[in-house]
KESE-964058 format. One record per residue: x, z, y of N, C-alpha, C in turn; residue number from 1. Coordinates in nm, 2 decimals, m for minus. Layout:
BEGIN
[[X; Z; Y]; [X; Z; Y]; [X; Z; Y]; NUM],
...
This chain:
BEGIN
[[0.27; m1.70; 1.83]; [0.39; m1.64; 1.75]; [0.37; m1.65; 1.58]; 1],
[[0.45; m1.77; 1.55]; [0.43; m1.83; 1.43]; [0.58; m1.77; 1.34]; 2],
[[0.68; m1.71; 1.39]; [0.79; m1.67; 1.32]; [0.83; m1.55; 1.37]; 3],
[[0.87; m1.43; 1.33]; [0.92; m1.32; 1.31]; [1.08; m1.30; 1.24]; 4],
[[1.11; m1.23; 1.34]; [1.24; m1.18; 1.22]; [1.23; m1.01; 1.23]; 5],
[[1.22; m0.98; 1.12]; [1.18; m0.83; 1.08]; [1.42; m0.78; 1.00]; 6],
[[1.42; m0.67; 1.04]; [1.55; m0.64; 0.96]; [1.49; m0.51; 0.88]; 7],
[[1.52; m0.52; 0.76]; [1.51; m0.47; 0.63]; [1.58; m0.33; 0.65]; 8],
[[1.51; m0.24; 0.62]; [1.57; m0.05; 0.62]; [1.59; m0.02; 0.49]; 9],
[[1.49; 0.00; 0.39]; [1.47; 0.00; 0.25]; [1.46; m0.14; 0.15]; 10],
[[1.56; m0.18; 0.09]; [1.52; m0.30; m0.04]; [1.41; m0.24; m0.12]; 11],
[[1.32; m0.35; m0.20]; [1.26; m0.38; m0.25]; [1.30; m0.31; m0.38]; 12],
[[1.28; m0.24; m0.47]; [1.28; m0.16; m0.63]; [1.38; m0.03; m0.59]; 13],
[[1.42; 0.00; m0.45]; [1.49; 0.12; m0.41]; [1.42; 0.25; m0.40]; 14],
[[1.49; 0.39; m0.40]; [1.41; 0.53; m0.39]; [1.47; 0.58; m0.27]; 15],
[[1.59; 0.52; m0.20]; [1.61; 0.55; m0.10]; [1.56; 0.47; 0.04]; 16],
[[1.56; 0.57; 0.12]; [1.46; 0.60; 0.26]; [1.59; 0.56; 0.34]; 17],
[[1.60; 0.44; 0.46]; [1.70; 0.46; 0.51]; [1.62; 0.42; 0.62]; 18],
[[1.68; 0.48; 0.73]; [1.65; 0.49; 0.92]; [1.74; 0.42; 1.00]; 19],
[[1.68; 0.31; 1.09]; [1.83; 0.26; 1.16]; [1.83; 0.34; 1.29]; 20],
[[1.96; 0.33; 1.35]; [1.99; 0.44; 1.47]; [2.05; 0.37; 1.57]; 21],
[[1.97; 0.37; 1.68]; [1.98; 0.25; 1.74]; [2.11; 0.28; 1.83]; 22],
[[2.17; 0.40; 1.86]; [2.27; 0.46; 1.89]; [2.37; 0.40; 1.90]; 23],
[[2.44; 0.43; 1.76]; [2.53; 0.39; 1.65]; [2.53; 0.29; 1.58]; 24],
[[2.39; 0.20; 1.58]; [2.40; 0.07; 1.50]; [2.40; 0.06; 1.35]; 25],
[[2.41; 0.19; 1.35]; [2.37; 0.23; 1.20]; [2.29; 0.24; 1.10]; 26],
[[2.30; 0.27; 0.99]; [2.16; 0.24; 0.93]; [2.19; 0.43; 0.81]; 27],
[[2.13; 0.56; 0.89]; [2.11; 0.66; 0.80]; [2.03; 0.67; 0.67]; 28],
[[2.10; 0.69; 0.57]; [2.00; 0.75; 0.47]; [1.93; 0.89; 0.50]; 29],
[[1.78; 0.93; 0.49]; [1.71; 0.97; 0.53]; [1.65; 1.06; 0.44]; 30],
[[1.60; 1.00; 0.28]; [1.52; 1.05; 0.20]; [1.50; 0.97; 0.08]; 31],
[[1.52; 1.03; m0.01]; [1.52; 1.02; m0.15]; [1.39; 1.03; m0.21]; 32],
[[1.32; 0.90; m0.28]; [1.18; 0.92; m0.32]; [1.19; 1.00; m0.48]; 33],
[[1.09; 1.04; m0.52]; [1.06; 1.09; m0.68]; [1.11; 1.03; m0.76]; 34],
[[1.18; 1.04; m0.87]; [1.20; 0.93; m1.00]; [1.10; 0.89; m1.01]; 35],
[[1.11; 0.76; m1.05]; [1.02; 0.66; m1.09]; [0.91; 0.63; m0.95]; 36],
[[0.95; 0.64; m0.82]; [0.89; 0.63; m0.72]; [1.00; 0.54; m0.66]; 37],
[[0.96; 0.39; m0.62]; [1.04; 0.30; m0.54]; [0.95; 0.21; m0.47]; 38],
[[1.03; 0.19; m0.34]; [0.93; 0.08; m0.24]; [0.97; m0.06; m0.32]; 39],
[[0.83; m0.11; m0.33]; [0.80; m0.20; m0.37]; [0.79; m0.33; m0.35]; 40],
[[0.80; m0.34; m0.21]; [0.90; m0.48; m0.16]; [0.95; m0.39; m0.04]; 41],
[[1.01; m0.52; 0.04]; [1.13; m0.53; 0.14]; [1.04; m0.40; 0.22]; 42],
[[1.13; m0.32; 0.31]; [1.04; m0.24; 0.44]; [1.12; m0.23; 0.53]; 43],
[[1.06; m0.28; 0.66]; [1.17; m0.27; 0.78]; [1.06; m0.29; 0.86]; 44],
[[1.11; m0.34; 1.01]; [1.12; m0.32; 1.11]; [1.08; m0.45; 1.23]; 45],
[[1.02; m0.46; 1.28]; [1.02; m0.54; 1.39]; [1.12; m0.55; 1.52]; 46],
[[1.26; m0.57; 1.55]; [1.28; m0.50; 1.67]; [1.25; m0.53; 1.84]; 47],
[[1.28; m0.48; 1.90]; [1.21; m0.44; 2.04]; [1.08; m0.47; 2.04]; 48],
[[1.01; m0.34; 1.95]; [0.87; m0.34; 1.94]; [0.86; m0.20; 1.95]; 49],
[[0.74; m0.13; 2.03]; [0.70; m0.02; 2.02]; [0.60; 0.01; 1.98]; 50],
[[0.58; 0.08; 1.85]; [0.42; 0.15; 1.79]; [0.40; 0.25; 1.85]; 51],
[[0.21; 0.32; 1.81]; [0.22; 0.43; 1.86]; [0.28; 0.57; 1.84]; 52],
[[0.35; 0.60; 1.72]; [0.43; 0.68; 1.70]; [0.60; 0.68; 1.78]; 53],
[[0.59; 0.57; 1.84]; [0.73; 0.55; 1.93]; [0.84; 0.50; 1.88]; 54],
[[0.80; 0.46; 1.72]; [0.92; 0.42; 1.73]; [0.88; 0.21; 1.68]; 55],
[[0.95; 0.15; 1.61]; [0.90; 0.02; 1.59]; [0.82; m0.05; 1.50]; 56],
[[0.76; m0.12; 1.50]; [0.66; m0.15; 1.42]; [0.70; m0.16; 1.24]; 57],
[[0.65; m0.09; 1.21]; [0.68; m0.14; 1.01]; [0.61; m0.23; 0.98]; 58],
[[0.70; m0.31; 0.89]; [0.70; m0.42; 0.81]; [0.73; m0.45; 0.68]; 59],
[[0.61; m0.45; 0.59]; [0.62; m0.46; 0.44]; [0.63; m0.60; 0.41]; 60],
[[0.76; m0.63; 0.40]; [0.81; m0.77; 0.36]; [0.78; m0.85; 0.22]; 61],
[[0.70; m0.90; 0.13]; [0.67; m0.99; 0.06]; [0.76; m1.07; 0.04]; 62],
[[0.82; m1.04; m0.11]; [0.94; m1.19; m0.17]; [0.98; m1.18; m0.30]; 63],
[[1.05; m1.27; m0.39]; [1.05; m1.30; m0.51]; [1.10; m1.16; m0.52]; 64],
[[1.29; m1.19; m0.44]; [1.34; m1.10; m0.47]; [1.40; m0.99; m0.39]; 65],
[[1.44; m0.88; m0.41]; [1.43; m0.77; m0.28]; [1.63; m0.87; m0.20]; 66],
[[1.62; m0.80; m0.05]; [1.74; m0.81; m0.02]; [1.83; m0.68; m0.02]; 67],
[[1.82; m0.68; 0.12]; [1.96; m0.52; 0.13]; [1.95; m0.47; 0.27]; 68],
[[1.96; m0.36; 0.29]; [1.97; m0.25; 0.37]; [2.04; m0.35; 0.53]; 69],
[[1.98; m0.34; 0.60]; [2.05; m0.47; 0.77]; [2.00; m0.59; 0.73]; 70],
[[1.91; m0.66; 0.63]; [1.89; m0.82; 0.63]; [1.84; m0.80; 0.75]; 71],
[[1.87; m0.92; 0.85]; [1.80; m1.03; 0.90]; [1.71; m1.13; 0.86]; 72],
[[1.55; m1.12; 0.83]; [1.51; m1.25; 0.77]; [1.40; m1.26; 0.85]; 73],
[[1.34; m1.38; 0.86]; [1.21; m1.45; 0.92]; [1.10; m1.44; 0.85]; 74],
[[1.01; m1.41; 0.91]; [0.86; m1.41; 0.78]; [0.74; m1.46; 0.89]; 75],
[[0.63; m1.47; 0.83]; [0.52; m1.49; 0.85]; [0.41; m1.41; 0.87]; 76],
[[0.36; m1.32; 0.95]; [0.26; m1.20; 0.94]; [0.12; m1.25; 0.89]; 77],
[[0.08; m1.20; 0.77]; [m0.06; m1.22; 0.70]; [m0.19; m1.12; 0.77]; 78],
[[m0.14; m1.01; 0.80]; [m0.19; m0.91; 0.81]; [m0.20; m0.78; 0.80]; 79],
[[m0.29; m0.70; 0.82]; [m0.21; m0.52; 0.84]; [m0.27; m0.44; 0.75]; 80],
[[m0.26; m0.35; 0.78]; [m0.35; m0.23; 0.77]; [m0.35; m0.13; 0.87]; 81],
[[m0.48; m0.11; 0.91]; [m0.51; 0.00; 1.00]; [m0.49; 0.14; 0.96]; 82],
[[m0.42; 0.19; 0.99]; [m0.36; 0.35; 0.91]; [m0.36; 0.45; 1.06]; 83],
[[m0.40; 0.58; 0.98]; [m0.41; 0.69; 1.09]; [m0.32; 0.81; 0.99]; 84],
[[m0.21; 0.84; 1.08]; [m0.11; 0.96; 1.02]; [m0.13; 1.08; 1.08]; 85],
[[m0.17; 1.17; 1.00]; [m0.13; 1.31; 1.04]; [m0.06; 1.40; 0.98]; 86],
[[0.01; 1.45; 1.08]; [0.17; 1.57; 1.05]; [0.09; 1.70; 1.01]; 87],
[[0.20; 1.74; 0.97]; [0.19; 1.92; 0.95]; [0.09; 1.95; 1.01]; 88],
[[0.16; 1.94; 1.13]; [0.08; 2.05; 1.28]; [m0.04; 1.98; 1.28]; 89],
[[m0.09; 1.89; 1.23]; [m0.22; 1.84; 1.27]; [m0.24; 1.71; 1.35]; 90],
[[m0.10; 1.73; 1.42]; [m0.12; 1.58; 1.50]; [m0.16; 1.43; 1.46]; 91],
[[m0.26; 1.40; 1.51]; [m0.32; 1.26; 1.44]; [m0.24; 1.17; 1.55]; 92],
[[m0.16; 1.02; 1.47]; [m0.13; 0.93; 1.55]; [m0.16; 0.76; 1.45]; 93],
[[m0.19; 0.68; 1.55]; [m0.17; 0.54; 1.46]; [m0.09; 0.49; 1.42]; 94],
[[m0.05; 0.46; 1.35]; [0.05; 0.43; 1.23]; [0.06; 0.29; 1.19]; 95],
[[m0.01; 0.18; 1.16]; [m0.03; 0.08; 1.12]; [0.08; 0.01; 1.04]; 96],
[[0.06; m0.07; 0.92]; [0.17; m0.10; 0.88]; [0.13; m0.31; 0.87]; 97],
[[0.23; m0.34; 0.86]; [0.19; m0.51; 0.91]; [0.24; m0.54; 0.76]; 98],
[[0.21; m0.66; 0.67]; [0.23; m0.75; 0.58]; [0.31; m0.84; 0.62]; 99],
[[0.37; m0.92; 0.56]; [0.43; m1.01; 0.64]; [0.52; m1.08; 0.46]; 100],
[[0.55; m1.25; 0.51]; [0.58; m1.33; 0.39]; [0.72; m1.35; 0.46]; 101],
[[0.82; m1.37; 0.34]; [0.97; m1.39; 0.39]; [0.92; m1.55; 0.39]; 102],
[[1.01; m1.62; 0.50]; [0.99; m1.75; 0.53]; [1.10; m1.85; 0.36]; 103],
[[1.18; m1.77; 0.33]; [1.22; m1.85; 0.22]; [1.14; m1.85; 0.04]; 104],
[[1.08; m1.74; 0.10]; [0.98; m1.74; m0.03]; [0.89; m1.85; m0.07]; 105],
[[0.91; m1.87; m0.20]; [0.82; m2.00; m0.27]; [0.73; m1.98; m0.32]; 106],
[[0.72; m1.86; m0.39]; [0.57; m1.78; m0.44]; [0.48; m1.78; m0.38]; 107],
[[0.51; m1.69; m0.29]; [0.39; m1.69; m0.20]; [0.41; m1.75; m0.05]; 108],
[[0.44; m1.89; m0.07]; [0.46; m1.97; 0.04]; [0.28; m1.99; 0.10]; 109],
[[0.23; m2.02; 0.00]; [0.07; m2.05; 0.06]; [0.00; m1.97; 0.04]; 110],
[[0.04; m1.83; 0.09]; [m0.04; m1.72; 0.12]; [m0.02; m1.70; 0.29]; 111],
[[m0.14; m1.68; 0.33]; [m0.14; m1.67; 0.47]; [m0.24; m1.58; 0.55]; 112],
[[m0.32; m1.49; 0.46]; [m0.37; m1.40; 0.46]; [m0.39; m1.34; 0.37]; 113],
[[m0.45; m1.17; 0.39]; [m0.45; m1.05; 0.26]; [m0.51; m1.13; 0.17]; 114],
[[m0.62; m1.18; 0.18]; [m0.70; m1.18; 0.08]; [m0.68; m1.31; m0.02]; 115],
[[m0.53; m1.36; 0.01]; [m0.47; m1.45; m0.07]; [m0.36; m1.41; m0.14]; 116],
[[m0.37; m1.29; m0.14]; [m0.25; m1.20; m0.21]; [m0.31; m1.21; m0.38]; 117],
[[m0.23; m1.17; m0.45]; [m0.24; m1.15; m0.60]; [m0.35; m1.01; m0.58]; 118],
[[m0.44; m1.06; m0.72]; [m0.57; m0.94; m0.68]; [m0.48; m0.77; m0.70]; 119],
[[m0.54; m0.70; m0.65]; [m0.47; m0.57; m0.66]; [m0.35; m0.51; m0.61]; 120],
[[m0.27; m0.62; m0.54]; [m0.17; m0.60; m0.47]; [m0.18; m0.52; m0.34]; 121],
[[m0.26; m0.54; m0.25]; [m0.36; m0.45; m0.15]; [m0.39; m0.30; m0.19]; 122],
[[m0.40; m0.33; m0.30]; [m0.43; m0.17; m0.34]; [m0.35; m0.08; m0.37]; 123],
[[m0.24; m0.16; m0.43]; [m0.12; m0.07; m0.50]; [m0.02; m0.05; m0.35]; 124],
[[m0.04; m0.14; m0.28]; [0.05; m0.13; m0.08]; [m0.01; 0.02; m0.06]; 125],
[[m0.13; 0.04; m0.06]; [m0.20; 0.14; 0.00]; [m0.19; 0.27; m0.05]; 126],
[[m0.17; 0.24; m0.20]; [m0.14; 0.35; m0.28]; [m0.03; 0.39; m0.25]; 127],
[[0.07; 0.34; m0.23]; [0.19; 0.33; m0.19]; [0.21; 0.44; m0.09]; 128],
[[0.21; 0.39; 0.03]; [0.19; 0.43; 0.15]; [0.14; 0.60; 0.17]; 129],
[[m0.01; 0.63; 0.09]; [m0.05; 0.71; 0.11]; [0.04; 0.81; 0.04]; 130],
[[0.10; 0.74; m0.11]; [0.14; 0.90; m0.14]; [0.29; 0.94; m0.09]; 131],
[[0.38; 0.82; m0.04]; [0.51; 0.79; 0.00]; [0.49; 0.93; 0.14]; 132],
[[0.38; 0.91; 0.23]; [0.32; 1.04; 0.29]; [0.35; 1.16; 0.26]; 133],
[[0.21; 1.16; 0.15]; [0.18; 1.27; 0.09]; [0.31; 1.35; 0.04]; 134],
[[0.43; 1.30; 0.00]; [0.54; 1.37; m0.04]; [0.64; 1.44; 0.10]; 135],
[[0.62; 1.39; 0.23]; [0.64; 1.41; 0.35]; [0.55; 1.52; 0.37]; 136],
[[0.42; 1.57; 0.30]; [0.36; 1.64; 0.37]; [0.26; 1.60; 0.51]; 137],
[[0.27; 1.50; 0.50]; [0.14; 1.39; 0.60]; [0.04; 1.33; 0.56]; 138],
[[m0.08; 1.38; 0.60]; [m0.20; 1.30; 0.50]; [m0.19; 1.14; 0.61]; 139],
[[m0.23; 1.06; 0.50]; [m0.22; 0.94; 0.52]; [m0.35; 0.87; 0.53]; 140],
[[m0.41; 0.78; 0.57]; [m0.56; 0.69; 0.56]; [m0.57; 0.57; 0.59]; 141],
[[m0.61; 0.49; 0.51]; [m0.59; 0.36; 0.58]; [m0.76; 0.31; 0.60]; 142],
[[m0.76; 0.32; 0.73]; [m0.93; 0.29; 0.76]; [m0.93; 0.15; 0.74]; 143],
[[m0.88; 0.05; 0.75]; [m0.95; m0.09; 0.77]; [m0.83; m0.20; 0.72]; 144],
[[m0.88; m0.32; 0.73]; [m0.75; m0.44; 0.72]; [m0.78; m0.52; 0.84]; 145],
[[m0.62; m0.56; 0.90]; [m0.71; m0.65; 1.01]; [m0.62; m0.77; 0.93]; 146],
[[m0.69; m0.90; 1.02]; [m0.65; m1.03; 0.98]; [m0.52; m1.02; 1.05]; 147],
[[m0.48; m1.17; 0.99]; [m0.34; m1.23; 1.07]; [m0.33; m1.22; 1.18]; 148],
[[m0.43; m1.30; 1.24]; [m0.46; m1.32; 1.39]; [m0.42; m1.19; 1.50]; 149],
[[m0.50; m1.11; 1.42]; [m0.51; m0.97; 1.48]; [m0.39; m0.86; 1.46]; 150],
[[m0.32; m0.89; 1.37]; [m0.20; m0.86; 1.37]; [m0.10; m0.89; 1.48]; 151],
[[m0.08; m1.04; 1.47]; [m0.02; m1.12; 1.56]; [0.01; m1.06; 1.70]; 152],
[[m0.16; m1.03; 1.73]; [m0.15; m1.03; 1.87]; [m0.13; m0.91; 1.92]; 153],
[[m0.11; m0.79; 1.80]; [m0.07; m0.60; 1.84]; [0.08; m0.67; 1.82]; 154],
[[0.15; m0.73; 1.77]; [0.30; m0.73; 1.77]; [0.30; m0.76; 1.93]; 155],
[[0.29; m0.86; 1.92]; [0.31; m0.94; 2.05]; [0.27; m0.85; 2.17]; 156],
[[0.16; m0.76; 2.16]; [0.18; m0.66; 2.29]; [0.25; m0.55; 2.28]; 157],
[[0.30; m0.53; 2.14]; [0.39; m0.38; 2.13]; [0.49; m0.44; 2.18]; 158],
[[0.57; m0.57; 2.15]; [0.70; m0.61; 2.26]; [0.69; m0.54; 2.39]; 159],
[[0.80; m0.44; 2.36]; [0.83; m0.38; 2.51]; [0.91; m0.43; 2.61]; 160],
[[0.87; m0.51; 2.73]; [0.95; m0.57; 2.83]; [1.04; m0.47; 2.86]; 161],
[[1.04; m0.33; 2.84]; [1.15; m0.22; 2.91]; [1.21; m0.15; 2.81]; 162],
[[1.20; m0.22; 2.71]; [1.28; m0.14; 2.61]; [1.41; m0.22; 2.56]; 163],
[[1.52; m0.14; 2.58]; [1.66; m0.21; 2.57]; [1.70; m0.19; 2.46]; 164],
[[1.78; m0.26; 2.36]; [1.87; m0.20; 2.25]; [2.00; m0.25; 2.23]; 165],
[[2.00; m0.39; 2.36]; [2.13; m0.40; 2.37]; [2.18; m0.43; 2.55]; 166],
[[2.31; m0.40; 2.54]; [2.39; m0.39; 2.67]; [2.49; m0.50; 2.61]; 167],
[[2.45; m0.62; 2.69]; [2.59; m0.73; 2.66]; [2.64; m0.79; 2.80]; 168],
[[2.75; m0.78; 2.78]; [2.85; m0.85; 2.91]; [2.92; m1.00; 2.83]; 169],
[[2.90; m1.07; 2.99]; [2.99; m1.21; 2.92]; [3.10; m1.18; 3.04]; 170],
[[3.19; m1.25; 3.00]; [3.32; m1.26; 3.13]; [3.36; m1.38; 3.11]; 171],
[[3.37; m1.40; 3.29]; [3.44; m1.54; 3.30]; [3.54; m1.58; 3.40]; 172],
[[3.63; m1.60; 3.37]; [3.76; m1.60; 3.52]; [3.73; m1.67; 3.62]; 173],
[[3.77; m1.65; 3.69]; [3.74; m1.67; 3.88]; [3.86; m1.77; 3.88]; 174],
[[3.97; m1.80; 3.78]; [4.05; m1.93; 3.82]; [4.09; m1.96; 3.70]; 175],
[[4.15; m2.06; 3.70]; [4.23; m2.17; 3.55]; [4.39; m2.11; 3.57]; 176],
[[4.47; m2.14; 3.46]; [4.59; m2.10; 3.42]; [4.66; m2.13; 3.56]; 177],
[[4.63; m2.25; 3.63]; [4.67; m2.28; 3.75]; [4.67; m2.21; 3.86]; 178],
[[4.61; m2.11; 3.85]; [4.55; m2.03; 3.99]; [4.45; m2.08; 4.06]; 179],
[[4.39; m2.20; 4.05]; [4.32; m2.26; 4.14]; [4.14; m2.20; 4.10]; 180],
[[4.05; m2.19; 4.14]; [3.92; m2.13; 4.15]; [3.87; m2.24; 4.08]; 181],
[[3.76; m2.20; 3.97]; [3.64; m2.32; 3.89]; [3.57; m2.34; 4.01]; 182],
[[3.46; m2.43; 4.01]; [3.38; m2.49; 4.13]; [3.25; m2.39; 4.12]; 183],
[[3.24; m2.32; 4.20]; [3.09; m2.21; 4.21]; [3.02; m2.26; 4.13]; 184],
[[2.94; m2.40; 4.11]; [2.81; m2.47; 4.06]; [2.85; m2.42; 3.93]; 185],
[[3.00; m2.42; 3.84]; [2.98; m2.34; 3.72]; [2.90; m2.18; 3.70]; 186],
[[2.91; m2.14; 3.78]; [2.84; m2.01; 3.78]; [2.73; m2.00; 3.84]; 187],
[[2.66; m2.11; 3.92]; [2.52; m2.11; 3.97]; [2.48; m2.19; 3.81]; 188],
[[2.51; m2.27; 3.79]; [2.47; m2.35; 3.63]; [2.45; m2.21; 3.55]; 189],
[[2.53; m2.12; 3.48]; [2.52; m2.02; 3.41]; [2.43; m1.97; 3.44]; 190],
[[2.42; m1.85; 3.56]; [2.30; m1.81; 3.62]; [2.23; m1.84; 3.59]; 191],
[[2.17; m1.96; 3.65]; [2.03; m2.05; 3.62]; [1.98; m2.05; 3.43]; 192],
[[2.06; m2.08; 3.37]; [2.05; m2.08; 3.23]; [2.03; m1.93; 3.15]; 193],
[[2.06; m1.81; 3.23]; [2.08; m1.69; 3.15]; [1.91; m1.64; 3.23]; 194],
[[1.89; m1.65; 3.38]; [1.77; m1.64; 3.43]; [1.63; m1.71; 3.33]; 195],
[[1.69; m1.79; 3.31]; [1.57; m1.89; 3.24]; [1.53; m1.81; 3.14]; 196],
[[1.64; m1.80; 3.06]; [1.61; m1.75; 2.87]; [1.60; m1.59; 2.89]; 197],
[[1.65; m1.48; 2.99]; [1.63; m1.35; 2.98]; [1.57; m1.29; 3.07]; 198],
[[1.54; m1.37; 3.22]; [1.45; m1.31; 3.31]; [1.55; m1.25; 3.40]; 199],
[[1.65; m1.18; 3.37]; [1.73; m1.12; 3.45]; [1.83; m1.07; 3.44]; 200],
[[1.96; m1.03; 3.52]; [2.11; m1.01; 3.50]; [2.16; m0.94; 3.60]; 201],
[[2.30; m0.84; 3.60]; [2.32; m0.82; 3.68]; [2.48; m0.87; 3.70]; 202],
[[2.51; m0.94; 3.80]; [2.64; m1.02; 3.82]; [2.76; m0.91; 3.87]; 203],
[[2.83; m0.92; 3.87]; [2.98; m0.85; 3.98]; [3.12; m0.91; 3.94]; 204],
[[3.21; m0.84; 4.05]; [3.33; m0.95; 4.00]; [3.42; m0.81; 3.96]; 205],
[[3.50; m0.84; 3.88]; [3.59; m0.73; 3.85]; [3.74; m0.76; 3.85]; 206],
[[3.81; m0.73; 3.97]; [3.91; m0.76; 4.00]; [4.02; m0.61; 4.01]; 207],
[[4.17; m0.62; 3.96]; [4.17; m0.76; 3.82]; [4.20; m0.69; 3.72]; 208],
[[4.16; m0.73; 3.61]; [4.14; m0.77; 3.48]; [4.27; m0.77; 3.44]; 209],
[[4.36; m0.70; 3.32]; [4.49; m0.71; 3.29]; [4.46; m0.74; 3.14]; 210],
[[4.53; m0.88; 3.14]; [4.51; m0.88; 2.97]; [4.66; m0.93; 2.92]; 211],
[[4.68; m0.80; 2.78]; [4.81; m0.80; 2.74]; [4.80; m0.84; 2.58]; 212],
[[4.88; m0.92; 2.56]; [4.93; m0.94; 2.38]; [4.99; m0.92; 2.33]; 213],
[[4.99; m0.91; 2.22]; [5.09; m0.84; 2.11]; [5.23; m0.96; 2.10]; 214],
[[5.16; m1.09; 2.07]; [5.26; m1.17; 2.05]; [5.34; m1.25; 2.19]; 215],
[[5.32; m1.18; 2.31]; [5.33; m1.23; 2.47]; [5.39; m1.11; 2.51]; 216],
[[5.52; m1.16; 2.63]; [5.58; m1.04; 2.64]; [5.51; m1.03; 2.81]; 217],
[[5.46; m1.10; 2.86]; [5.39; m1.13; 2.96]; [5.27; m1.02; 2.99]; 218],
[[5.27; m0.97; 3.09]; [5.12; m0.89; 3.08]; [5.01; m0.96; 3.20]; 219],
[[4.89; m1.05; 3.17]; [4.85; m1.16; 3.25]; [4.75; m1.03; 3.29]; 220],
[[4.71; m1.07; 3.46]; [4.58; m0.99; 3.54]; [4.52; m1.13; 3.59]; 221],
[[4.38; m1.07; 3.63]; [4.29; m1.20; 3.60]; [4.18; m1.16; 3.63]; 222],
[[4.10; m1.20; 3.78]; [3.98; m1.18; 3.82]; [3.85; m1.23; 3.73]; 223],
[[3.75; m1.16; 3.70]; [3.69; m1.20; 3.61]; [3.49; m1.14; 3.72]; 224],
[[3.42; m1.28; 3.65]; [3.30; m1.27; 3.71]; [3.21; m1.22; 3.56]; 225],
[[3.16; m1.08; 3.56]; [3.08; m0.98; 3.45]; [2.97; m1.03; 3.48]; 226],
[[2.89; m1.07; 3.38]; [2.74; m1.09; 3.39]; [2.69; m1.02; 3.26]; 227],
[[2.63; m0.90; 3.33]; [2.54; m0.80; 3.23]; [2.40; m0.83; 3.21]; 228],
[[2.37; m0.80; 3.08]; [2.23; m0.85; 3.08]; [2.18; m0.72; 2.92]; 229],
[[2.03; m0.73; 2.98]; [1.98; m0.56; 2.82]; [1.88; m0.68; 2.78]; 230],
[[1.91; m0.64; 2.69]; [1.84; m0.72; 2.59]; [1.75; m0.64; 2.47]; 231],
[[1.63; m0.70; 2.39]; [1.58; m0.63; 2.30]; [1.61; m0.66; 2.17]; 232],
[[1.71; m0.80; 2.16]; [1.78; m0.81; 2.04]; [1.86; m0.94; 2.08]; 233],
[[1.94; m0.90; 1.96]; [2.05; m1.03; 1.97]; [2.03; m1.13; 1.89]; 234],
[[2.04; m1.28; 1.97]; [2.03; m1.41; 1.90]; [2.17; m1.45; 1.88]; 235],
[[2.23; m1.44; 1.77]; [2.36; m1.41; 1.76]; [2.40; m1.59; 1.77]; 236],
[[2.31; m1.67; 1.71]; [2.33; m1.84; 1.73]; [2.35; m1.85; 1.84]; 237],
[[2.27; m1.80; 1.94]; [2.28; m1.84; 2.10]; [2.39; m1.85; 2.19]; 238],
[[2.43; m1.72; 2.11]; [2.56; m1.67; 2.20]; [2.66; m1.72; 2.17]; 239],
[[2.65; m1.75; 2.04]; [2.81; m1.87; 1.91]; [2.79; m1.99; 1.99]; 240],
[[2.68; m2.06; 2.05]; [2.71; m2.19; 2.07]; [2.69; m2.17; 2.26]; 241],
[[2.67; m2.08; 2.30]; [2.70; m2.05; 2.49]; [2.85; m2.05; 2.47]; 242],
[[2.93; m1.94; 2.37]; [3.05; m1.94; 2.40]; [3.12; m2.05; 2.38]; 243],
[[3.13; m2.10; 2.35]; [3.16; m2.29; 2.25]; [3.16; m2.37; 2.40]; 244],
[[3.01; m2.34; 2.43]; [3.03; m2.43; 2.57]; [3.13; m2.39; 2.63]; 245],
[[3.10; m2.28; 2.72]; [3.15; m2.20; 2.80]; [3.36; m2.22; 2.76]; 246],
[[3.37; m2.23; 2.68]; [3.51; m2.22; 2.66]; [3.55; m2.34; 2.66]; 247],
[[3.51; m2.50; 2.65]; [3.52; m2.61; 2.66]; [3.53; m2.66; 2.80]; 248],
[[3.39; m2.62; 2.91]; [3.35; m2.63; 3.03]; [3.47; m2.54; 3.09]; 249],
[[3.52; m2.41; 3.10]; [3.61; m2.34; 3.15]; [3.76; m2.41; 3.11]; 250],
[[3.81; m2.45; 3.01]; [3.91; m2.46; 2.92]; [4.01; m2.37; 2.92]; 251],
[[3.92; m2.25; 2.85]; [3.95; m2.14; 2.83]; [3.97; m2.13; 2.66]; 252],
[[4.10; m2.09; 2.60]; [4.10; m2.04; 2.47]; [3.99; m1.91; 2.40]; 253],
[[3.94; m1.85; 2.50]; [3.84; m1.78; 2.41]; [3.78; m1.69; 2.55]; 254],
[[3.67; m1.73; 2.55]; [3.52; m1.67; 2.65]; [3.48; m1.57; 2.61]; 255],
[[3.53; m1.42; 2.65]; [3.51; m1.28; 2.62]; [3.32; m1.22; 2.64]; 256],
[[3.29; m1.19; 2.50]; [3.14; m1.18; 2.49]; [3.16; m1.06; 2.42]; 257],
[[3.10; m0.93; 2.48]; [3.08; m0.80; 2.39]; [2.95; m0.74; 2.41]; 258],
[[2.93; m0.65; 2.29]; [2.79; m0.60; 2.29]; [2.74; m0.50; 2.22]; 259],
[[2.67; m0.38; 2.29]; [2.65; m0.28; 2.18]; [2.54; m0.23; 2.26]; 260],
[[2.49; m0.12; 2.17]; [2.39; m0.03; 2.15]; [2.34; 0.07; 2.31]; 261],
[[2.24; m0.01; 2.38]; [2.23; 0.03; 2.51]; [2.14; 0.16; 2.49]; 262],
[[2.16; 0.30; 2.57]; [2.07; 0.38; 2.53]; [2.11; 0.44; 2.68]; 263],
[[2.04; 0.51; 2.74]; [1.99; 0.58; 2.85]; [1.98; 0.75; 2.81]; 264],
[[2.04; 0.80; 2.91]; [2.04; 0.97; 2.91]; [1.93; 1.02; 2.99]; 265],
[[1.82; 1.08; 2.90]; [1.73; 1.17; 2.95]; [1.58; 1.02; 3.04]; 266],
């Protein structure tokens, strides 16, 4: 794992704590830090992971400038803090903090491990996490530092294969404008690509599908093949490129790809 994507919840310099809500897909303001206390760097999470507390893994992202809530940014992991968190009721959980360097950073580009950070920076980060949790009535203890290799290994092992955040549907027409069916090989090629990239899918036929447009008086009905995938994260570039390729292959003005949060009841 050389490169990792992080989603920022609370940017550097802010005293506002935001939490991502997977069901709504929005960020919710959940806490205001005391006056004079701010996040020292961008703070976010690794999508598609699950930590000891049941939430995605936390990352403090070091960069020259703050980004913003919801920003997706690539980084390299240089290590982490091995931490134990004690709740108000006395329940203890492992709740490590990982440290990353933004790929776009120039000032910290040469930093590859915790010991290469400016003197005193790690101690300041520890102090922040301890005081941040103390405000919430929690005890937070940093027991050790972990190497970059250990941190990367832990993140990889925390990627939950059965953790699903997104449900995506790809809709392909069965026939062209003249009513002729497309070659079955078109669909087999697509299924092979999706299986190779994502490991599994659900395919079914939806008939008929009605399409109505404001600038057209006619209502078009068409049978569709629907491919449904459950994803841990969404690679927008990949899906945009696939959409363009399919529109050309099937000679369609638009191939519909829709996605939303995937949540299960109980």
